[in-house]
C-alpha positions as a Markdown table, in Angstrom:
| # | Residue | x | y | z |
|---|---|---|---|---|
| 1 | Met | 5.0 | 3.0 | 25.8 |
| 2 | Lys | 7.5 | 4.0 | 28.5 |
| 3 | Arg | 7.0 | 0.8 | 30.5 |
| 4 | Leu | 7.3 | -1.3 | 27.3 |
| 5 | Arg | 10.7 | 0.1 | 26.4 |
| 6 | Phe | 12.4 | -1.8 | 29.2 |
| 7 | Thr | 10.6 | -5.1 | 29.4 |
| 8 | Leu | 12.7 | -8.1 | 28.4 |
| 9 | Leu | 12.1 | -8.3 | 24.7 |
| 10 | Pro | 12.4 | -4.6 | 24.1 |
| 11 | Ile | 15.7 | -4.7 | 26.0 |
| 12 | Leu | 17.0 | -7.2 | 23.5 |
| 13 | Leu | 15.8 | -5.0 | 20.6 |
| 14 | Ala | 16.9 | -1.8 | 22.3 |
| 15 | Gly | 20.4 | -2.6 | 21.3 |
| 16 | Leu | 19.3 | -1.7 | 17.8 |
| 17 | Phe | 19.0 | 1.9 | 18.7 |
| 18 | Phe | 22.2 | 2.6 | 20.6 |
| 19 | Val | 25.0 | 3.7 | 18.3 |
| 20 | Gly | 28.2 | 5.7 | 18.8 |
| 21 | Cys | 31.9 | 5.4 | 17.8 |
| 22 | Glu | 33.4 | 3.4 | 15.0 |
| 23 | Asn | 35.9 | 0.5 | 15.3 |
| 24 | Gln | 36.3 | -3.0 | 13.8 |
| 25 | Leu | 34.1 | -6.0 | 14.1 |
| 26 | Glu | 35.6 | -9.2 | 15.5 |
| 27 | Ala | 35.8 | -12.1 | 13.0 |
| 28 | Pro | 32.7 | -14.4 | 13.2 |
| 29 | Ala | 33.3 | -17.5 | 15.3 |
| 30 | Ala | 32.7 | -21.0 | 14.0 |
| 31 | Met | 29.1 | -22.4 | 14.2 |
| 32 | Thr | 28.5 | -25.2 | 16.7 |
| 33 | Leu | 27.8 | -28.7 | 15.3 |
| 34 | Gln | 24.2 | -28.5 | 16.5 |
| 35 | Ala | 23.7 | -25.2 | 14.8 |
| 36 | Lys | 25.1 | -26.6 | 11.5 |
| 37 | Asn | 22.8 | -29.6 | 11.8 |
| 38 | Ala | 19.8 | -27.4 | 12.5 |
| 39 | Val | 20.2 | -25.2 | 9.5 |
| 40 | Glu | 20.4 | -28.3 | 7.3 |
| 41 | Val | 16.9 | -29.2 | 8.5 |
| 42 | Leu | 15.1 | -25.8 | 8.8 |
| 43 | Pro | 13.5 | -24.3 | 5.7 |
| 44 | Ala | 15.1 | -21.8 | 3.3 |
| 45 | Gly | 13.6 | -18.4 | 2.9 |
| 46 | Ala | 13.1 | -17.7 | 6.6 |
| 47 | Gln | 12.6 | -14.1 | 7.8 |
| 48 | Phe | 13.1 | -15.0 | 11.4 |
| 49 | Val | 15.5 | -17.6 | 12.9 |
| 50 | Ser | 16.4 | -18.0 | 16.6 |
| 51 | Met | 18.0 | -20.3 | 19.1 |
| 52 | Val | 17.6 | -20.7 | 22.8 |
| 53 | Asn | 19.9 | -22.8 | 25.0 |
| 54 | Leu | 17.6 | -23.9 | 27.7 |
| 55 | Gln | 20.4 | -25.2 | 29.9 |
| 56 | Ala | 22.1 | -21.9 | 29.8 |
| 57 | Met | 18.9 | -20.3 | 31.1 |
| 58 | His | 19.5 | -22.1 | 34.4 |
| 59 | His | 22.4 | -19.7 | 35.2 |
| 60 | Asn | 19.9 | -16.9 | 36.1 |
| 61 | Ala | 16.6 | -17.5 | 38.0 |
| 62 | Leu | 14.9 | -14.7 | 36.1 |
| 63 | Phe | 15.3 | -16.5 | 32.8 |
| 64 | Asp | 15.0 | -20.1 | 33.9 |
| 65 | Pro | 12.0 | -21.5 | 32.1 |
| 66 | Phe | 11.7 | -24.4 | 34.6 |
| 67 | Asn | 11.9 | -22.2 | 37.7 |
| 68 | Asp | 8.3 | -23.0 | 38.6 |
| 69 | Glu | 7.1 | -24.6 | 41.9 |
| 70 | Ser | 3.5 | -25.0 | 40.6 |
| 71 | Leu | 3.9 | -28.7 | 39.7 |
| 72 | Ser | 1.6 | -30.1 | 42.3 |
| 73 | Gly | -1.8 | -31.9 | 42.6 |
| 74 | Glu | -3.1 | -33.8 | 39.6 |
| 75 | Phe | -1.0 | -32.0 | 37.1 |
| 76 | Gly | 2.2 | -32.7 | 39.1 |
| 77 | Ala | 1.2 | -36.4 | 39.3 |
| 78 | Arg | 0.8 | -36.6 | 35.6 |
| 79 | Val | 4.2 | -35.0 | 35.0 |
| 80 | Gln | 5.8 | -37.4 | 37.4 |
| 81 | Glu | 4.2 | -40.3 | 35.6 |
| 82 | Phe | 5.6 | -39.1 | 32.4 |
| 83 | Leu | 9.1 | -38.8 | 33.9 |
| 84 | Asp | 9.0 | -42.2 | 35.4 |
| 85 | Ala | 7.7 | -43.9 | 32.2 |
| 86 | Thr | 10.0 | -42.2 | 29.7 |
| 87 | Gly | 13.1 | -41.2 | 31.7 |
| 88 | Phe | 12.8 | -37.8 | 29.9 |
| 89 | Asp | 13.1 | -34.8 | 32.2 |
| 90 | Pro | 12.8 | -31.6 | 30.1 |
| 91 | Glu | 14.4 | -29.5 | 32.7 |
| 92 | Asn | 17.7 | -31.4 | 32.4 |
| 93 | Asp | 17.4 | -33.2 | 29.1 |
| 94 | Leu | 16.1 | -30.5 | 26.7 |
| 95 | His | 19.1 | -28.5 | 25.4 |
| 96 | Glu | 18.9 | -26.2 | 22.4 |
| 97 | Val | 15.7 | -25.1 | 20.5 |
| 98 | Tyr | 15.9 | -23.6 | 17.0 |
| 99 | Val | 13.0 | -21.8 | 15.3 |
| 100 | Ala | 12.6 | -20.5 | 11.8 |
| 101 | Ser | 9.7 | -18.8 | 10.2 |
| 102 | Ala | 9.0 | -17.3 | 6.8 |
| 103 | Asp | 7.3 | -14.4 | 8.4 |
| 104 | Met | 6.6 | -12.9 | 11.9 |
| 105 | Gly | 2.9 | -12.3 | 11.5 |
| 106 | Pro | 0.1 | -13.8 | 13.6 |
| 107 | Asp | -0.4 | -16.5 | 10.9 |
| 108 | Ala | 3.2 | -17.7 | 10.9 |
| 109 | Gln | 3.8 | -21.4 | 10.8 |
| 110 | Pro | 7.3 | -21.8 | 12.4 |
| 111 | Ser | 9.5 | -24.8 | 12.0 |
| 112 | Ile | 11.1 | -26.0 | 15.2 |
| 113 | Val | 14.2 | -28.2 | 15.8 |
| 114 | Ala | 14.9 | -29.2 | 19.4 |
| 115 | Tyr | 17.9 | -31.1 | 20.6 |
| 116 | Ala | 17.5 | -33.3 | 23.7 |
| 117 | Thr | 18.7 | -36.4 | 25.5 |
| 118 | Phe | 16.0 | -39.1 | 25.4 |
| 119 | Asp | 15.3 | -42.7 | 24.9 |
| 120 | Arg | 13.5 | -42.7 | 21.6 |
| 121 | Asp | 11.7 | -46.0 | 22.0 |
| 122 | Arg | 10.5 | -45.3 | 25.5 |
| 123 | Leu | 9.2 | -41.9 | 24.5 |
| 124 | Gln | 7.4 | -43.1 | 21.4 |
| 125 | Asp | 5.9 | -46.0 | 23.4 |
| 126 | Tyr | 4.6 | -43.6 | 26.0 |
| 127 | Val | 2.9 | -41.5 | 23.4 |
| 128 | Asp | 1.4 | -44.5 | 21.6 |
| 129 | Gln | 0.2 | -46.3 | 24.7 |
| 130 | Arg | -0.8 | -43.5 | 27.1 |
| 131 | Leu | -1.6 | -40.5 | 24.9 |
| 132 | Gly | -3.4 | -42.2 | 22.0 |
| 133 | Glu | -6.6 | -40.2 | 22.6 |
| 134 | Thr | -4.6 | -36.9 | 22.4 |
| 135 | Phe | -2.2 | -37.6 | 19.5 |
| 136 | Glu | -3.0 | -39.0 | 16.1 |
| 137 | Arg | -0.2 | -41.1 | 14.7 |
| 138 | Asp | 0.9 | -41.4 | 11.1 |
| 139 | Asp | 4.2 | -42.7 | 9.6 |
| 140 | Tyr | 6.2 | -40.7 | 7.2 |
| 141 | Lys | 9.0 | -42.6 | 5.4 |
| 142 | Gly | 9.3 | -44.9 | 8.4 |
| 143 | Ile | 9.3 | -42.2 | 11.1 |
| 144 | Pro | 6.2 | -41.8 | 13.4 |
| 145 | Ile | 4.6 | -38.4 | 13.2 |
| 146 | Tyr | 2.2 | -37.3 | 16.0 |
| 147 | Arg | -0.5 | -34.6 | 15.6 |
| 148 | Thr | -2.8 | -33.0 | 18.1 |
| 149 | Ile | -5.4 | -30.2 | 18.1 |
| 150 | Glu | -5.9 | -28.1 | 21.2 |
| 151 | Asp | -8.1 | -25.0 | 21.4 |
| 152 | Gly | -8.3 | -25.1 | 17.6 |
| 153 | His | -4.6 | -25.0 | 17.1 |
| 154 | Ser | -2.7 | -28.0 | 15.7 |
| 155 | Val | 0.8 | -29.2 | 16.6 |
| 156 | Thr | 2.7 | -31.9 | 14.8 |
| 157 | Phe | 6.0 | -33.4 | 16.0 |
| 158 | Ala | 8.4 | -36.3 | 15.3 |
| 159 | Leu | 11.4 | -37.8 | 17.0 |
| 160 | Ala | 13.5 | -37.3 | 13.9 |
| 161 | Thr | 16.7 | -38.9 | 15.3 |
| 162 | Asp | 18.0 | -40.2 | 18.7 |
| 163 | Asn | 18.6 | -36.6 | 19.8 |
| 164 | Met | 16.4 | -34.4 | 17.6 |
| 165 | Ile | 12.8 | -33.5 | 17.8 |
| 166 | Val | 11.1 | -31.5 | 14.9 |
| 167 | Ala | 7.8 | -29.8 | 15.3 |
| 168 | Ser | 5.5 | -27.3 | 13.6 |
| 169 | Pro | 1.8 | -26.2 | 13.6 |
| 170 | Asp | 1.8 | -27.4 | 10.0 |
| 171 | Glu | 2.2 | -31.1 | 9.3 |
| 172 | Ala | 3.6 | -30.5 | 5.8 |
| 173 | Ser | 6.4 | -28.5 | 7.4 |
| 174 | Val | 7.4 | -31.4 | 9.7 |
| 175 | Glu | 7.4 | -33.7 | 6.7 |
| 176 | Ala | 9.6 | -31.2 | 4.8 |
| 177 | Met | 12.1 | -31.1 | 7.7 |
| 178 | Leu | 12.3 | -34.9 | 7.6 |
| 179 | Asp | 12.9 | -34.7 | 3.9 |
| 180 | Arg | 15.8 | -32.3 | 4.4 |
| 181 | Leu | 17.2 | -34.5 | 7.1 |
| 182 | Ser | 17.6 | -37.1 | 4.5 |
| 183 | Gly | 19.1 | -34.6 | 2.0 |
| 184 | Thr | 16.1 | -33.6 | -0.1 |
| 185 | Gly | 15.0 | -30.0 | -0.6 |
| 186 | Arg | 16.5 | -26.5 | 0.0 |
| 187 | Ala | 17.4 | -25.7 | 3.5 |
| 188 | Leu | 18.3 | -22.6 | 5.5 |
| 189 | Lys | 22.0 | -23.4 | 5.0 |
| 190 | Asp | 21.4 | -22.5 | 1.3 |
| 191 | Asp | 20.6 | -18.9 | 2.1 |
| 192 | Ala | 24.0 | -17.3 | 2.1 |
| 193 | Glu | 23.0 | -13.9 | 3.5 |
| 194 | Thr | 21.1 | -15.4 | 6.4 |
| 195 | Met | 23.9 | -17.8 | 7.1 |
| 196 | Asn | 26.4 | -14.9 | 7.3 |
| 197 | Leu | 24.2 | -13.3 | 10.0 |
| 198 | Ile | 23.9 | -16.6 | 11.9 |
| 199 | Ala | 27.6 | -17.1 | 11.9 |
| 200 | Leu | 28.0 | -13.7 | 13.6 |
| 201 | Val | 25.9 | -14.6 | 16.6 |
| 202 | Ser | 25.6 | -18.4 | 16.9 |
| 203 | Ser | 28.8 | -19.5 | 18.7 |
| 204 | Gly | 28.9 | -19.3 | 22.5 |
| 205 | Ser | 25.5 | -17.5 | 22.9 |
| 206 | Ser | 22.8 | -18.5 | 25.3 |
| 207 | Ala | 20.3 | -17.2 | 22.8 |
| 208 | Trp | 20.4 | -15.5 | 19.4 |
| 209 | Ala | 18.0 | -14.3 | 16.8 |
| 210 | Val | 18.3 | -13.2 | 13.1 |
| 211 | Val | 15.7 | -11.0 | 11.4 |
| 212 | Cys | 15.9 | -10.6 | 7.6 |
| 213 | Asn | 14.0 | -7.8 | 5.8 |
| 214 | Phe | 13.8 | -6.0 | 9.2 |
| 215 | Asp | 12.0 | -2.9 | 7.7 |
| 216 | Glu | 9.0 | -5.1 | 6.8 |
| 217 | Ile | 8.2 | -5.8 | 10.5 |
| 218 | Asn | 5.1 | -4.2 | 11.8 |
| 219 | Thr | 6.1 | -1.4 | 14.2 |
| 220 | Arg | 2.7 | 0.1 | 14.9 |
| 221 | Glu | 3.3 | -0.3 | 18.7 |
| 222 | Ser | 5.8 | 2.5 | 18.7 |
| 223 | Gln | 4.6 | 4.6 | 15.7 |
| 224 | His | 3.8 | 8.3 | 16.3 |
| 225 | Glu | 3.4 | 8.0 | 20.0 |
| 226 | Asp | 6.2 | 10.4 | 20.9 |
| 227 | Asp | 9.6 | 11.5 | 19.6 |
| 228 | Ile | 11.3 | 8.3 | 20.7 |
| 229 | Gly | 8.7 | 6.1 | 19.2 |
| 230 | Arg | 8.8 | 7.9 | 15.9 |
| 231 | Asp | 12.6 | 7.8 | 15.7 |
| 232 | Met | 12.7 | 4.1 | 16.6 |
| 233 | Thr | 10.2 | 3.4 | 13.8 |
| 234 | Gln | 12.3 | 5.4 | 11.4 |
| 235 | Ile | 15.5 | 3.6 | 12.3 |
| 236 | Gly | 13.8 | 0.2 | 12.0 |
| 237 | Arg | 12.7 | 1.0 | 8.5 |
| 238 | Ala | 16.2 | 2.0 | 7.6 |
| 239 | Leu | 17.6 | -1.5 | 8.5 |
| 240 | Lys | 17.8 | -4.5 | 6.1 |
| 241 | Asp | 18.8 | -7.2 | 8.5 |
| 242 | Val | 19.4 | -7.5 | 12.2 |
| 243 | Ala | 21.2 | -10.2 | 14.3 |
| 244 | Ile | 21.2 | -10.4 | 18.1 |
| 245 | Ala | 23.3 | -12.6 | 20.4 |
| 246 | Val | 22.6 | -12.9 | 24.2 |
| 247 | Thr | 24.7 | -14.5 | 26.9 |
| 248 | Ile | 22.9 | -15.2 | 30.2 |
| 249 | Gln | 24.9 | -14.5 | 33.4 |
| 250 | Glu | 24.1 | -15.0 | 37.0 |
| 251 | Asp | 23.4 | -11.3 | 37.6 |
| 252 | Gly | 21.9 | -10.3 | 34.2 |
| 253 | Phe | 22.6 | -10.7 | 30.5 |
| 254 | Glu | 24.9 | -9.2 | 28.0 |
| 255 | Gly | 24.0 | -8.7 | 24.4 |
| 256 | Thr | 25.5 | -7.9 | 21.0 |
| 257 | Val | 23.5 | -6.6 | 18.1 |
| 258 | Phe | 24.6 | -6.5 | 14.5 |
| 259 | Met | 22.6 | -4.1 | 12.3 |
| 260 | Gln | 22.9 | -3.9 | 8.5 |
| 261 | Pro | 21.3 | -0.8 | 6.9 |
| 262 | Lys | 19.4 | -1.4 | 3.7 |
| 263 | Glu | 20.8 | -0.3 | 0.4 |
| 264 | Gly | 21.1 | 3.5 | 0.1 |
| 265 | Val | 21.3 | 4.0 | 3.9 |
| 266 | Ser | 24.7 | 4.5 | 5.6 |
| 267 | Ala | 25.6 | 3.4 | 9.1 |
| 268 | Ser | 26.6 | 6.9 | 9.9 |
| 269 | Asp | 23.1 | 8.2 | 9.0 |
| 270 | Val | 21.5 | 5.6 | 11.3 |
| 271 | Ala | 24.0 | 6.6 | 14.0 |
| 272 | Asp | 23.1 | 10.3 | 13.8 |
| 273 | Leu | 19.4 | 9.5 | 14.4 |
| 274 | Thr | 20.0 | 6.9 | 17.1 |
| 275 | Lys | 22.3 | 9.1 | 19.1 |
| 276 | Gly | 19.3 | 11.4 | 19.5 |
| 277 | Val | 17.1 | 8.5 | 20.6 |
| 278 | Val | 19.7 | 7.6 | 23.4 |
| 279 | Ala | 19.7 | 11.2 | 24.5 |
| 280 | Leu | 15.9 | 11.4 | 24.6 |
| 281 | Met | 15.7 | 8.1 | 26.6 |
| 282 | Lys | 18.3 | 9.3 | 29.1 |
| 283 | Ala | 16.5 | 12.6 | 29.5 |
| 284 | Glu | 13.1 | 11.1 | 30.4 |
| 285 | Ser | 11.9 | 12.4 | 33.7 |
| 286 | Asp | 10.9 | 9.0 | 35.1 |
| 287 | Ile | 14.1 | 7.1 | 34.2 |
| 288 | Asp | 15.7 | 5.4 | 37.2 |
| 289 | Asp | 19.3 | 4.9 | 38.0 |
| 290 | Glu | 19.3 | 1.2 | 36.8 |
| 291 | Lys | 18.1 | 2.1 | 33.3 |
| 292 | Leu | 20.4 | 5.1 | 33.1 |
| 293 | Arg | 23.4 | 3.0 | 34.0 |
| 294 | Met | 22.4 | 0.5 | 31.2 |
| 295 | Leu | 22.3 | 3.3 | 28.7 |
| 296 | Asp | 25.6 | 4.7 | 29.8 |
| 297 | Gln | 27.3 | 1.3 | 29.4 |
| 298 | Val | 26.3 | 0.8 | 25.7 |
| 299 | Arg | 29.3 | 0.3 | 23.4 |
| 300 | Val | 29.3 | 0.5 | 19.6 |
| 301 | Arg | 31.7 | -0.6 | 16.8 |
| 302 | Thr | 31.1 | -0.5 | 13.1 |
| 303 | Lys | 32.7 | -2.1 | 10.0 |
| 304 | Ser | 31.8 | -3.0 | 6.4 |
| 305 | Gly | 28.4 | -1.6 | 6.6 |
| 306 | Tyr | 27.4 | -3.3 | 9.9 |
| 307 | Val | 26.9 | -1.6 | 13.2 |
| 308 | Gln | 27.8 | -3.7 | 16.3 |
| 309 | Val | 26.2 | -2.7 | 19.6 |
| 310 | Glu | 27.2 | -4.2 | 23.0 |
| 311 | Phe | 25.1 | -3.7 | 26.1 |
| 312 | Phe | 24.4 | -5.2 | 29.5 |
| 313 | Ala | 21.2 | -5.4 | 31.6 |
| 314 | Asp | 21.4 | -6.6 | 35.2 |
| 315 | Asn | 18.8 | -8.3 | 37.2 |
| 316 | Glu | 17.9 | -5.2 | 39.3 |
| 317 | Met | 17.0 | -3.3 | 36.2 |
| 318 | Leu | 15.0 | -6.2 | 34.8 |
| 319 | Lys | 13.1 | -6.5 | 38.1 |
| 320 | Ser | 12.3 | -2.8 | 38.1 |
| 321 | Ser | 10.9 | -3.0 | 34.6 |
| 322 | Lys | 8.2 | -5.6 | 35.4 |
């Protein structure tokens, strides 16, 4: 439990539990054009929505998804063949990835929208001619859809436009995204409450996530293990919605968390409990200077029922948490 608290994902979520003084929230910034387009394609009724800017990840080697020197031998040769044939280099050409899911359980069927720079004809020709044994092709309203099954799990994707790829484990979800692209069906943009949360975090962030009905998330990992685990579980159950924005920097990342308590729970009540959590974490006998400095730097502002938490985690602390 103690080691889990400071791994990367819990650090992002840790901002949920650091609360202090009151002030005013800054006005939400305008959404980016790609974010606006993505919410027109992703499904309504999502409990979880997120975005990762893969190009922004390059700013920090700890977060760079392409910081891998293992592309050698037969696999490396296949990758190079793909690059030469399609002109598509994911490291440089894959930009933002959006994910929306109706739930966060093990059986979730997320819908994915990825923005990239690619030659649509060359990429489709490569899949058709070189990967015919791996991908089954169908056409849906004039757009090729590719489906594969690997280790019992299916993946379906389509090059929806000249810069958008849509994908999902569920073929019907891909077809629904293509329908929404042409203006048919309810989309994420029609969910007013979720869109308000996305507007808080979507502009200028390297990555962000929105979780609706937060109290429904399974928190068994931290339940009843110790005082901190019990208090975190209690706080999580008191929250209605949560939104997190992260900006990657060369020496670490800074994050901002927006928490909305559910009806009947005040932000001040949540604050009283979470102040105790912070004190307990800082008092742990094995806490090191890096983690203590992170806890000391947390800042909190509240307004209109929201709690806004700002924090920073540097690379040294992240390395020590591995």
